[in-house]
N, C-alpha and C positions, 0 to 999 in steps of 0.2 A: 887104570883104564879097563873098560869091559871088552871081553874078546868079541869079534865082529860076528862070530857065528851065534853069540847069545844075545846079541844087540836086537833092539825091534826099531823100526823106522817111524819117527815121529815127522808128520807131514803137515804144512799150512800153506794154503794157497790164498792169496790176496792180490787184488789188481793185475790179475793175468800173470801172476809170477807163482812158482812153486818153490818151498824151501823145506829141505829134509834133512834130518840128522839121525844118526845111528846112535842110540842111547840105552842104558841100562834098563830093562824093564821093571825093575823094582823101584829105581828113581822115578820112573814115570808113574807108577801107582802112587808113590808117596806124596808127588807133587799134585797129582789128581786130588789125593786126600787133604790137601791143604798144609803138608809139612813144609818146612823150610829146608831145601835140598840144594846143595851146592853142586851143579853138573860139571864142575871143572874135571873131575876124575871119573866122570860117569859115562863119556862119550866113547865109542869105540875108534873113532877117528876124529881129529881136530880140524873138521871142515864142514862147511855148509853145502849141500847139493841140490841141483836142479832135479837129478834123478840119482839116488844113492846106488840103485843097481848098475847104472850104466857108468856111474863115476863121475858124472859131470858137475864139476864144481861151480860154486857161485864166488865172484870176485869180492875182496874185502870193501871195495869202494862201494859196491851196489849194496852190500849188507848193511853198510853204514848209512846209506840214503834210505834204506828201507827200515832199518831197526834204530837208527840214531845212535848206534854205538858198534865198536868191533870187538866188544867182549864176547868171546863165544860162548861162555857159559851162560850170560844174560839172555843172548840170542837163542841158544837152544830152549831155554826155560819159557821165553815167549812162544815158541814153536809148538812145544808141549802143551802149554796151557790153552793156547788159542787154537791148534790144530787137532788132528785125528792121529790114532796110532795103528801102525800096520803091523799084525803080530801072526805069527803061524799058528796053526791049530794046536800044536804042542804047547807053545808059549801062552796061548789064551787058557788053556786047561789048567796050566800050572798057575797063573795068576788069578784064575777064578777060584782055585782050590784055595789059595792063600787069602783072599778075600772072605770066602765063605768061612773059614775058621776064625777070621778076625770078627766077623758078624756074629757068629755063634758065642765066641767068647764074651763080646760087649753084652749080647742079650742074656746070657747066662750069668753075669756079673751083676746086671741090673735089674733083672726081672724076678718076679714072684708070682706064685699061684694065690691070688687074693682069697681063695676060698679056705685056704689052710695056713696061709702066712709063710710057706716053705719055698726055697728056691727051686727053679726048674734045673734038672741035671742037664749039661750039655748034649747027652744022648737024647734026650726027651726033645730038646729043641731042634736036634738035626732031624730027627724022625718025623716031627710035624713039619718041618720046612719041606722035607722030600714029599710028605703027604699033599702038602698044599702046592707043590710043583713050583717052588720058588725059584726065580732065575736070579742070579747074583751077576751083577755087572763089574768086571774086574777094574774098571776105570772111574767108576762113580764113587765118590766119598761114602765110607761106611754110615756115617749119620744121615746121609741122604736117602739111604736104603732102608735103615732100620725100621722106621715108622711105617712104611709101607709093607714090610715084612710081618710086623706085629699085627697089621691089619689083617693079613691073610691067616695069621696062626690064632687069632682070637676065636673064630668057629670052631677050632680044633681042640684047643686047650685054654683053661683060664689063665689069663697072663696079663700083667701090666708091670711097667716100670715103676719102682717104690724105692725110698729111702726109709729105713727102719732104725730105730733106736734100741740099743742094748746096753743096760746096766752092768758094768764089768767091777769085780773086785778081786783084787791080787794081793797076796801077802806081800810085806814091804820088801823082803829079800829078793823077791822075783821081779821087783819093778823094773830094773834096768834091761832085764831081758824081755820084758813085755810091752813096754812102753813103744818100742820101735815097730813090733808087729802092728799094735793098735793105730798108730799114726800113719802106718803104710797102707791100711784098708779102709780109713774112715777119718771122721772129724770129731774130735772131743769138743762136746758143746758144754761140758762142766766137769770138773773134778775136785777131789778132796781127800786129804789124809785122815784116817779114822783114828780113834782112840787106841785100837790095838795094833797100830802101825801099818795096816793095809791101805791099800790105795783103791779109791773107789772113783769110777767115772761113768759119765752117760756119753756114749758113743754113737755118732750117726753113721751108717753105712750103707751101701747098695744092698738091695734085698738079697741079691745072689751071693754075697759072699759071707753069709751068716754061718756056714758050715766050716768056711775056710778060717774064720775068726776063731771060732771055737777050738779048732783043731790046733791052730798055732798058739792059742794060749794055753791050751792043755800040755802042748810040748814043752813051752817055754817055763811053765810053773810046775811040772811034774804032777799034772792032774788037780792043782789046788785051786787054780781061778775058778771063780763063780760067775756066771753069766745069766742074764735074765731079759728075754725080749720085753720091751716096754710098750704096751698097747696104747 
């Protein structure tokens, strides 16, 4: 259960009635982002209210008539998805900061400078977002905001989402250490074992993780891995 002081009020009004629940703000954000969240342990109180601040409760009979269920987690889910969320200024700032980090991370991971083929560091993306006066909505899905944000960044920095191909060659003895890193960052489109016992693969990765791939392979193979960007 979430603490009452940390919860936000999710409110949905329909057919002249108002339904409110006290719910974990992170759970609200995750639901709005399209994630599958069980609200069973994300409510501050196991009750639906007409007015949460006054403590006016709604009967189970009326809830069943409106939502066709008495399952509180399902009712709360519908209220969150169909309604609006009441948050304090501090809560909004916290949720906005978290969503801002998610967006920066996603852009940095998937975007590149098409002029150089190199990824943009997160700090550069944050700087451009600040310059473009980007507003991040804490309750809109990340994917729904990213394309709008990219449109605002393009006049300031050369940027686009891209998948790049990297040719990787790893000495055979380091294959067990390296394969997990490769699969964790991208998709192997072709692979083969060479006559000298080394493993060669063509890997498709988001443009922004090139540096991460090179660093992880270097660490896993003691600097013996070979990589080449395929144009």
